[in-house]
All heavy atoms as an XYZ file, in Angstrom:
722
protein
N     211.079     58.925    116.309
C     210.005     59.776    116.774
C     208.685     59.155    116.400
O     208.486     58.804    115.231
C     210.185     61.158    116.137
C     209.236     62.193    116.599
S     209.456     62.797    118.286
C     210.996     63.687    118.150
N     207.729     59.040    117.324
C     206.448     58.518    117.090
C     205.473     59.698    116.882
O     205.386     60.554    117.753
C     205.967     57.646    118.287
O     206.834     56.532    118.437
C     204.558     57.108    118.001
N     204.804     59.644    115.756
C     203.890     60.751    115.379
C     202.516     60.328    115.744
O     201.983     59.349    115.218
C     204.049     61.046    113.891
C     203.224     62.205    113.392
O     202.733     62.993    114.184
N     203.144     62.381    112.145
N     201.859     61.098    116.565
C     200.435     60.933    117.049
C     199.563     61.948    116.256
O     199.871     63.186    116.362
C     200.317     60.992    118.489
C     201.168     59.952    119.222
C     198.816     60.898    118.893
C     201.241     60.163    120.735
N     198.486     61.536    115.713
C     197.543     62.383    115.066
C     196.231     62.263    115.804
O     195.680     61.210    115.956
C     197.365     62.071    113.585
C     196.314     62.855    112.845
C     196.608     64.374    112.815
C     196.183     62.381    111.403
N     195.761     63.420    116.290
C     194.421     63.449    116.965
C     193.447     64.104    116.016
O     193.649     65.236    115.591
C     194.523     64.261    118.300
C     195.508     63.543    119.266
C     193.115     64.363    118.925
C     195.790     64.349    120.551
N     192.380     63.400    115.729
C     191.352     63.924    114.858
C     190.032     64.023    115.653
O     189.704     63.088    116.378
C     191.085     62.947    113.633
C     192.346     62.750    112.736
C     192.148     61.589    111.738
C     192.666     64.025    111.992
N     189.342     65.123    115.539
C     188.164     65.369    116.332
C     186.955     65.811    115.490
O     187.155     66.567    114.513
C     188.404     66.438    117.413
N     185.793     65.322    115.819
C     184.601     65.716    115.132
C     183.413     65.651    116.099
O     183.284     64.638    116.825
C     184.362     64.814    113.940
N     182.642     66.683    116.109
C     181.410     66.721    116.923
C     180.314     67.413    116.121
O     180.002     68.588    116.278
C     181.705     67.490    118.209
C     180.694     67.317    119.342
O     180.831     67.767    120.415
N     179.573     66.595    119.034
N     179.728     66.596    115.182
C     178.771     67.197    114.242
C     177.536     67.831    115.007
O     177.195     67.411    116.034
C     178.275     66.023    113.431
C     179.284     64.908    113.642
C     179.888     65.184    115.007
N     176.939     68.837    114.328
C     175.760     69.483    114.857
C     174.718     68.383    114.921
O     174.629     67.473    114.101
C     175.242     70.555    113.904
C     175.875     71.866    114.137
C     175.289     72.885    113.253
N     176.119     72.882    112.045
C     175.869     73.622    110.979
N     174.883     74.406    110.960
N     176.746     73.591    109.979
N     173.846     68.453    115.981
C     172.761     67.474    116.119
C     173.160     66.290    116.899
O     172.365     65.407    117.134
N     174.449     66.223    117.329
C     174.910     65.135    118.172
C     175.161     65.741    119.594
O     175.306     66.949    119.700
C     176.121     64.476    117.623
O     177.190     65.398    117.576
C     175.918     63.888    116.284
N     175.256     64.884    120.553
C     175.500     65.367    121.919
C     176.896     66.038    121.968
O     177.788     65.520    121.301
C     175.398     64.249    122.931
O     176.292     63.200    122.695
N     176.977     67.071    122.767
C     178.265     67.837    122.819
C     179.305     66.944    123.596
O     178.995     66.408    124.619
C     178.096     69.112    123.545
C     179.301     69.942    123.537
C     179.061     71.341    124.137
O     177.885     71.829    124.202
O     180.037     71.972    124.627
N     180.467     66.931    123.008
C     181.582     66.184    123.626
C     182.599     67.166    124.150
O     182.702     68.349    123.646
C     182.286     65.248    122.554
C     181.377     64.198    121.966
C     182.079     63.502    120.813
C     180.975     63.207    123.065
N     183.364     66.811    125.115
C     184.377     67.674    125.671
C     185.719     67.364    125.003
O     186.629     66.828    125.587
C     184.431     67.508    127.136
C     183.163     67.892    127.871
C     183.210     67.758    129.283
N     184.342     68.447    129.830
C     184.578     68.640    131.107
N     183.812     68.054    131.955
N     185.670     69.308    131.508
N     185.800     67.656    123.684
C     186.935     67.225    122.884
C     188.225     67.974    123.329
O     189.224     67.351    123.420
C     186.683     67.576    121.420
C     185.466     66.875    120.776
C     185.226     67.342    119.361
C     185.600     65.335    120.893
N     188.122     69.201    123.611
C     189.251     69.963    124.050
C     189.894     69.384    125.414
O     191.081     69.262    125.529
N     189.037     69.005    126.222
C     189.448     68.401    127.539
C     190.159     67.079    127.237
O     191.179     66.761    127.928
C     188.238     68.121    128.438
C     187.427     69.357    128.759
C     188.171     70.392    129.616
O     189.005     69.983    130.499
O     188.067     71.592    129.364
N     189.622     66.254    126.363
C     190.207     64.975    126.091
C     191.608     65.156    125.450
O     192.591     64.521    125.847
C     189.294     64.194    125.066
C     189.810     62.829    124.768
C     188.854     62.058    123.942
O     187.687     62.443    123.768
O     189.244     61.011    123.398
N     191.718     66.078    124.549
C     193.035     66.334    123.877
C     194.065     66.902    124.913
O     195.200     66.482    124.916
C     192.889     67.257    122.668
C     194.249     67.688    122.173
C     192.070     66.578    121.606
N     193.608     67.784    125.685
C     194.472     68.399    126.772
C     194.983     67.265    127.711
O     196.153     67.244    128.016
C     193.784     69.419    127.582
C     194.731     70.218    128.489
C     194.068     71.059    129.492
N     193.488     70.140    130.474
C     192.297     70.318    130.997
N     191.561     71.390    130.669
N     191.828     69.453    131.874
N     194.123     66.366    128.071
C     194.476     65.223    128.923
C     195.604     64.383    128.266
O     196.556     64.024    128.911
C     193.327     64.399    129.264
S     193.656     63.089    130.430
N     195.438     64.062    126.983
C     196.459     63.325    126.265
C     197.803     64.046    126.212
O     198.836     63.486    126.537
C     195.956     63.005    124.850
C     194.773     62.062    124.871
C     197.107     62.383    124.011
C     194.058     61.848    123.621
N     197.742     65.368    125.822
C     198.903     66.135    125.811
C     199.644     66.315    127.154
O     200.828     66.176    127.225
C     198.614     67.545    125.202
C     198.193     67.529    123.798
C     197.654     68.917    123.327
O     197.092     69.643    124.039
N     197.910     69.120    122.003
N     198.872     66.528    128.207
C     199.460     66.608    129.517
C     200.132     65.332    129.955
O     201.202     65.355    130.550
C     198.378     67.025    130.533
C     197.889     68.539    130.392
O     198.575     69.253    129.676
O     196.912     68.822    131.091
N     199.477     64.260    129.684
C     200.035     62.934    130.011
C     201.358     62.725    129.350
O     202.357     62.181    129.965
C     199.049     61.802    129.747
O     197.888     61.909    130.486
N     201.429     63.044    128.040
C     202.713     62.868    127.330
C     203.750     63.800    127.833
O     204.949     63.435    127.927
C     202.496     63.056    125.831
C     201.879     61.872    125.117
C     201.492     62.199    123.667
C     202.784     60.632    125.141
N     203.410     65.059    128.194
C     204.325     66.019    128.741
C     205.038     65.543    130.028
O     206.151     65.843    130.277
C     203.675     67.382    128.915
C     203.561     68.190    127.637
C     203.098     69.598    128.004
N     202.529     70.132    126.816
C     201.212     70.366    126.658
N     200.357     70.216    127.628
N     200.733     70.866    125.511
N     204.205     64.780    130.799
C     204.731     64.336    132.072
C     205.547     63.016    131.961
O     206.250     62.631    132.939
C     203.569     64.081    133.056
C     202.818     65.329    133.450
C     201.542     64.955    134.208
C     203.757     66.241    134.256
N     205.486     62.358    130.785
C     206.148     61.119    130.572
C     207.660     61.372    130.433
O     208.062     62.332    129.809
C     205.646     60.447    129.290
O     206.442     59.411    128.898
N     208.465     60.414    130.946
C     209.903     60.546    130.679
C     210.232     60.308    129.263
O     211.348     60.601    128.794
C     210.662     59.621    131.615
C     210.508     58.154    131.332
C     211.340     57.414    132.348
C     211.253     55.873    132.136
N     212.138     55.116    133.041
N     209.337     59.796    128.473
C     209.559     59.543    127.065
C     208.959     60.598    126.139
O     208.840     60.430    124.924
C     208.973     58.170    126.625
C     209.515     57.004    127.459
C     208.794     56.401    128.406
C     210.851     56.597    127.254
C     209.322     55.381    129.182
C     211.399     55.588    128.025
C     210.612     55.013    128.938
O     211.155     53.978    129.699
N     208.618     61.779    126.704
C     207.913     62.847    125.990
C     208.652     63.308    124.731
O     208.062     63.686    123.725
C     207.655     64.025    126.903
C     208.885     64.742    127.338
C     208.563     65.829    128.371
N     209.752     66.205    129.141
C     210.023     65.649    130.319
N     209.239     64.732    130.784
N     211.100     65.966    130.972
N     210.001     63.243    124.670
C     210.799     63.690    123.563
C     210.733     62.666    122.381
O     211.199     63.027    121.285
C     212.205     63.888    123.937
C     212.377     65.030    124.954
O     211.528     65.973    124.955
O     213.352     65.033    125.728
N     210.053     61.560    122.635
C     209.925     60.568    121.560
C     208.629     60.671    120.807
O     208.335     59.861    119.909
C     210.063     59.173    122.065
C     211.397     58.933    122.714
C     211.492     57.552    123.366
O     210.711     56.637    123.119
N     212.522     57.335    124.194
N     207.740     61.683    121.102
C     206.446     61.810    120.489
C     206.278     63.206    119.955
O     206.718     64.178    120.488
C     205.368     61.607    121.536
C     205.305     60.221    122.055
C     206.032     59.847    123.219
C     204.625     59.179    121.369
C     206.044     58.522    123.672
C     204.595     57.888    121.868
C     205.272     57.591    123.022
N     205.561     63.325    118.828
C     205.015     64.586    118.324
C     203.520     64.399    118.242
O     203.048     63.312    117.979
C     205.598     64.920    116.902
O     205.280     63.901    116.073
C     207.081     65.128    116.953
N     202.816     65.477    118.475
C     201.362     65.452    118.450
C     200.866     66.508    117.424
O     201.307     67.621    117.561
C     200.708     65.713    119.757
C     201.140     64.653    120.791
C     199.222     65.719    119.658
C     200.572     64.893    122.145
N     200.053     66.042    116.518
C     199.369     66.974    115.611
C     197.903     66.752    115.752
O     197.472     65.644    116.105
C     199.757     66.668    114.126
C     201.173     66.962    113.931
O     201.661     68.091    113.884
N     201.935     65.949    113.686
N     197.083     67.781    115.576
C     195.603     67.613    115.698
C     194.905     68.334    114.582
O     195.385     69.355    114.103
C     195.159     68.066    117.062
O     195.486     69.427    117.294
N     193.731     67.846    114.258
C     192.869     68.465    113.288
C     191.474     68.447    113.883
O     191.069     67.391    114.444
C     192.817     67.659    111.954
C     194.170     67.642    111.193
C     194.320     68.856    110.360
O     193.332     69.430    109.899
O     195.524     69.193    110.119
N     190.760     69.551    113.847
C     189.484     69.707    114.506
C     188.331     69.734    113.440
O     188.507     70.187    112.291
C     189.421     70.905    115.354
C     190.451     70.842    116.444
C     191.785     71.063    116.395
C     190.220     70.368    117.762
N     192.402     70.820    117.573
C     191.441     70.382    118.485
C     189.050     69.900    118.428
C     191.580     69.966    119.813
C     189.244     69.483    119.717
C     190.423     69.555    120.408
N     187.116     69.385    113.812
C     185.941     69.426    112.976
C     186.260     68.701    111.643
O     185.885     69.211    110.586
C     185.464     70.810    112.766
N     186.855     67.534    111.719
C     187.211     66.835    110.490
C     185.963     66.292    109.814
O     184.945     65.930    110.432
C     188.216     65.632    110.755
C     189.523     66.199    111.173
C     187.653     64.640    111.723
N     186.025     66.271    108.514
C     184.967     65.695    107.663
C     185.577     64.495    106.986
O     186.858     64.291    107.051
C     184.563     66.754    106.585
C     183.910     67.943    107.250
C     183.587     69.038    106.180
O     184.286     69.218    105.239
N     182.541     69.796    106.426
N     184.832     63.659    106.305
C     185.425     62.446    105.786
C     186.616     62.723    104.860
O     187.629     62.066    104.981
C     184.231     61.841    104.962
C     183.028     62.332    105.672
C     183.334     63.697    106.185
N     186.557     63.709    104.015
C     187.741     63.951    103.117
C     188.872     64.578    103.861
O     190.038     64.230    103.543
C     187.338     64.800    101.927
C     186.877     66.234    102.277
C     185.460     66.423    102.691
O     184.783     65.435    103.003
N     185.083     67.663    102.751
N     188.675     65.385    104.923
C     189.767     65.958    105.612
C     190.401     64.916    106.552
O     191.666     65.038    106.823
C     189.354     67.219    106.310
O     188.365     66.953    107.303
N     189.630     63.959    106.977
C     190.141     62.821    107.805
C     191.254     62.092    106.962
O     192.362     61.894    107.438
C     188.975     61.890    108.103
C     189.296     60.732    109.008
C     189.069     60.815    110.359
C     189.815     59.561    108.519
C     189.342     59.790    111.258
C     190.123     58.489    109.350
C     189.886     58.589    110.727
N     190.891     61.722    105.722
C     191.867     61.026    104.860
C     193.103     61.882    104.520
O     194.238     61.437    104.539
C     191.216     60.603    103.586
C     190.274     59.417    103.776
C     189.765     58.887    102.454
N     188.866     59.784    101.778
C     187.524     59.842    101.962
N     186.997     59.153    102.863
N     186.813     60.659    101.285
N     192.818     63.148    104.266
C     193.952     64.061    103.915
C     194.913     64.246    105.083
O     196.164     64.316    104.899
C     193.450     65.404    103.443
C     192.886     65.434    102.068
C     192.623     66.863    101.679
N     191.317     66.835    100.956
C     190.284     67.606    101.238
N     190.398     68.555    102.124
N     189.160     67.442    100.537
N     194.390     64.279    106.280
C     195.254     64.509    107.448
C     196.154     63.258    107.653
O     197.322     63.373    107.993
C     194.398     64.735    108.732
N     195.609     62.115    107.486
C     196.387     60.865    107.607
C     197.510     60.886    106.557
O     198.650     60.544    106.886
C     195.540     59.645    107.531
C     194.679     59.538    108.791
C     196.404     58.361    107.365
C     193.666     58.491    108.842
N     197.189     61.277    105.322
C     198.240     61.346    104.294
C     199.267     62.405    104.595
O     200.448     62.233    104.333
C     197.602     61.585    102.898
C     196.756     60.395    102.386
C     195.975     60.845    101.108
C     197.591     59.169    102.064
N     198.858     63.562    105.073
C     199.729     64.690    105.389
C     200.679     64.343    106.489
O     201.905     64.603    106.426
C     198.940     65.907    105.693
C     199.825     67.133    105.972
C     199.002     68.400    106.304
N     197.748     68.501    105.573
C     196.583     68.539    106.114
N     196.412     68.475    107.420
N     195.503     68.677    105.370
N     200.202     63.869    107.635
C     201.016     63.649    108.834
C     201.661     62.286    108.914
O     202.621     62.110    109.698
C     200.168     63.875    110.073
C     199.692     65.282    110.196
C     198.387     65.621    110.029
C     200.624     66.351    110.517
C     197.930     66.939    110.142
C     200.177     67.605    110.666
C     198.866     67.918    110.494
O     198.415     69.250    110.627
N     201.236     61.318    108.194
C     201.711     59.946    108.196
C     201.931     59.411    109.649
O     203.066     59.054    110.027
C     203.029     59.838    107.366
C     202.791     60.141    105.949
C     204.067     60.050    105.099
O     205.138     59.937    105.668
O     203.959     60.075    103.805
N     200.887     59.381    110.466
C     201.067     59.069    111.878
C     201.235     57.548    112.117
O     200.762     56.764    111.295
C     199.716     59.504    112.476
C     198.771     59.337    111.311
C     199.480     59.741    110.085
N     201.925     57.280    113.200
C     201.998     55.887    113.664
C     200.787     55.548    114.530
O     200.356     54.416    114.653
C     203.245     55.590    114.454
C     204.486     55.530    113.662
C     205.036     56.922    113.249
O     204.944     57.861    113.928
N     205.544     57.011    112.037
N     200.236     56.614    115.165
C     199.059     56.458    116.056
C     197.971     57.496    115.692
O     198.326     58.697    115.502
C     199.424     56.685    117.552
C     200.448     55.630    117.992
C     198.209     56.621    118.421
C     201.099     55.924    119.337
N     196.759     57.026    115.515
C     195.635     57.950    115.249
C     194.643     57.827    116.379
O     194.211     56.701    116.766
C     194.946     57.621    113.883
C     193.692     58.499    113.724
C     195.870     57.813    112.708
N     194.295     58.956    116.985
C     193.314     58.960    118.085
C     192.151     59.763    117.480
O     192.283     60.946    117.229
C     193.858     59.613    119.339
C     192.873     59.758    120.435
N     192.671     58.685    121.312
C     191.973     60.704    120.743
C     191.753     59.080    122.194
N     191.265     60.251    121.868
N     190.973     59.133    117.371
C     189.734     59.845    116.964
C     188.888     60.163    118.150
O     188.505     59.256    118.954
C     188.973     58.979    115.952
C     187.638     59.633    115.517
C     187.728     60.669    114.591
C     186.477     59.205    115.996
C     186.570     61.323    114.241
C     185.280     59.825    115.585
C     185.326     60.884    114.757
N     188.517     61.419    118.304
C     187.557     61.861    119.359
C     186.313     62.298    118.643
O     186.322     63.198    117.851
C     188.176     63.057    120.094
O     189.274     62.670    120.821
N     185.245     61.619    118.915
C     183.997     61.927    118.347
C     182.933     60.886    118.594
O     183.062     60.084    119.484
N     181.925     60.881    117.725
C     180.792     59.956    117.838
C     180.956     58.809    116.862
O     181.553     58.955    115.820
C     179.448     60.654    117.525
C     179.093     61.658    118.565
N     178.568     61.294    119.765
C     179.198     63.020    118.583
C     178.264     62.390    120.462
N     178.654     63.422    119.795
N     180.406     57.663    117.219
C     180.334     56.564    116.304
C     178.925     55.918    116.425
O     178.133     56.303    117.231
N     178.692     54.991    115.583
C     177.409     54.301    115.585
C     177.622     52.807    115.816
O     178.773     52.363    115.696
C     176.607     54.555    114.266
C     176.178     56.038    114.229
C     177.398     54.253    113.009
N     176.632     52.058    116.078
C     176.721     50.709    116.512
C     177.496     49.824    115.525
O     178.140     48.876    115.942
C     175.340     50.115    116.828
N     177.312     50.080    114.261
C     177.999     49.206    113.254
C     179.431     49.529    112.996
O     180.100     49.002    112.105
C     177.231     49.162    111.949
C     177.214     50.509    111.178
O     177.861     51.482    111.702
O     176.717     50.596    110.112
N     180.034     50.454    113.821
C     181.446     50.763    113.713
C     181.806     51.962    112.888
O     182.958     52.360    112.727
N     180.791     52.615    112.333
C     181.058     53.857    111.533
C     181.267     55.078    112.372
O     180.763     55.104    113.564
C     179.909     54.076    110.561
C     179.824     53.078    109.487
C     178.869     53.381    108.340
O     178.008     54.282    108.597
O     178.828     52.767    107.351
N     182.071     56.047    111.927
C     182.357     57.272    112.626
C     181.370     58.315    112.160
O     180.983     58.313    110.981
C     183.791     57.745    112.431
C     184.850     56.710    112.750
C     186.159     57.242    112.364
C     184.752     56.394    114.218
N     180.983     59.271    112.989
C     180.089     60.338    112.616
C     180.815     61.612    112.354
O     181.642     62.075    113.173
C     179.041     60.558    113.671
N     180.592     62.208    111.130
C     181.219     63.469    110.728
C     180.099     64.468    110.360
O     178.966     64.060    110.158
C     182.131     63.291    109.525
C     183.215     62.305    109.739
C     183.073     60.971    109.388
C     184.404     62.772    110.280
C     184.131     60.080    109.522
C     185.469     61.839    110.488
C     185.265     60.494    110.135
N     180.438     65.706    110.219
C     179.534     66.725    109.626
C     180.025     66.916    108.160
O     181.205     67.196    107.940
C     179.626     67.958    110.409
C     178.587     68.999    109.992
C     178.567     70.189    110.946
O     178.221     69.984    112.152
O     178.800     71.280    110.493
N     179.102     66.821    107.221
C     179.484     67.051    105.874
C     179.500     68.540    105.477
O     179.324     69.356    106.357
C     178.612     66.237    104.877
C     177.182     66.656    104.885
O     176.816     67.766    105.267
N     176.279     65.785    104.398
N     179.735     68.817    104.240
C     179.926     70.237    103.766
C     178.669     71.044    103.970
O     178.768     72.306    104.012
C     180.294     70.252    102.279
C     181.607     69.561    101.874
C     181.450     68.000    101.763
O     180.277     67.567    101.593
O     182.390     67.279    101.863
N     177.498     70.487    104.037
C     176.289     71.300    104.235
C     175.738     71.146    105.678
O     174.583     71.491    105.881
C     175.169     70.824    103.178
C     175.614     71.187    101.779
C     174.881     69.330    103.280
N     176.523     70.660    106.623
C     176.209     70.705    107.977
C     175.318     69.582    108.463
O     174.788     69.611    109.562
N     175.245     68.511    107.633
C     174.489     67.278    108.067
C     175.369     66.232    108.650
O     176.548     66.130    108.159
C     173.681     66.737    106.889
C     172.678     67.752    106.322
C     172.091     67.255    104.980
O     172.776     66.595    104.258
N     170.840     67.618    104.798
N     174.879     65.413    109.545
C     175.618     64.279    110.027
C     175.839     63.231    108.910
O     174.817     62.889    108.281
C     174.956     63.659    111.273
C     175.725     62.440    111.758
C     174.849     64.675    112.405
N     177.001     62.788    108.770
C     177.356     61.775    107.775
C     178.206     60.711    108.486
O     179.162     61.091    109.122
C     178.105     62.401    106.581
C     178.524     61.420    105.548
C     179.267     62.086    104.394
O     179.222     63.341    104.259
N     179.987     61.347    103.624
N     177.846     59.447    108.299
C     178.646     58.416    108.925
C     179.509     57.763    107.874
O     179.178     57.706    106.696
C     177.802     57.422    109.621
O     176.924     56.796    108.789
N     180.695     57.343    108.349
C     181.596     56.687    107.380
C     182.383     55.607    108.188
O     182.725     55.846    109.333
C     182.642     57.733    106.896
C     182.249     58.431    105.618
C     182.758     57.597    104.553
N     182.412     57.786    103.181
C     182.599     58.753    102.349
N     183.061     59.909    102.843
N     182.327     58.654    101.093
N     182.742     54.568    107.482
C     183.633     53.591    108.086
C     185.003     54.116    108.109
O     185.471     54.663    107.198
C     183.519     52.276    107.318
C     184.110     51.120    108.069
C     183.607     49.744    107.741
N     182.150     49.516    107.786
C     181.533     49.247    108.908
N     182.159     49.231    110.079
N     180.232     49.031    108.913
N     185.652     54.003    109.337
C     186.998     54.619    109.560
C     188.088     53.951    108.864
O     188.211     53.254    108.012
């Protein structure tokens, strides 16, 4: 069984993303696949840097799909505990 973990973040102050649509598209595509029984999908929403790491440790995925914003140097954008945008290397 291949475990897929979808992590999503759309911090305040960044352009709105259609995260739900993206996740639904992934799930629908897998449901239509003849190999659908070989995958499990877990998702975490509004992840912060610490919850990002915890989710990976909890689910032990083979595939991680991040939906969110990034910056030019390769860092990912999260919202921290006080609602500010915080970037972190993934």
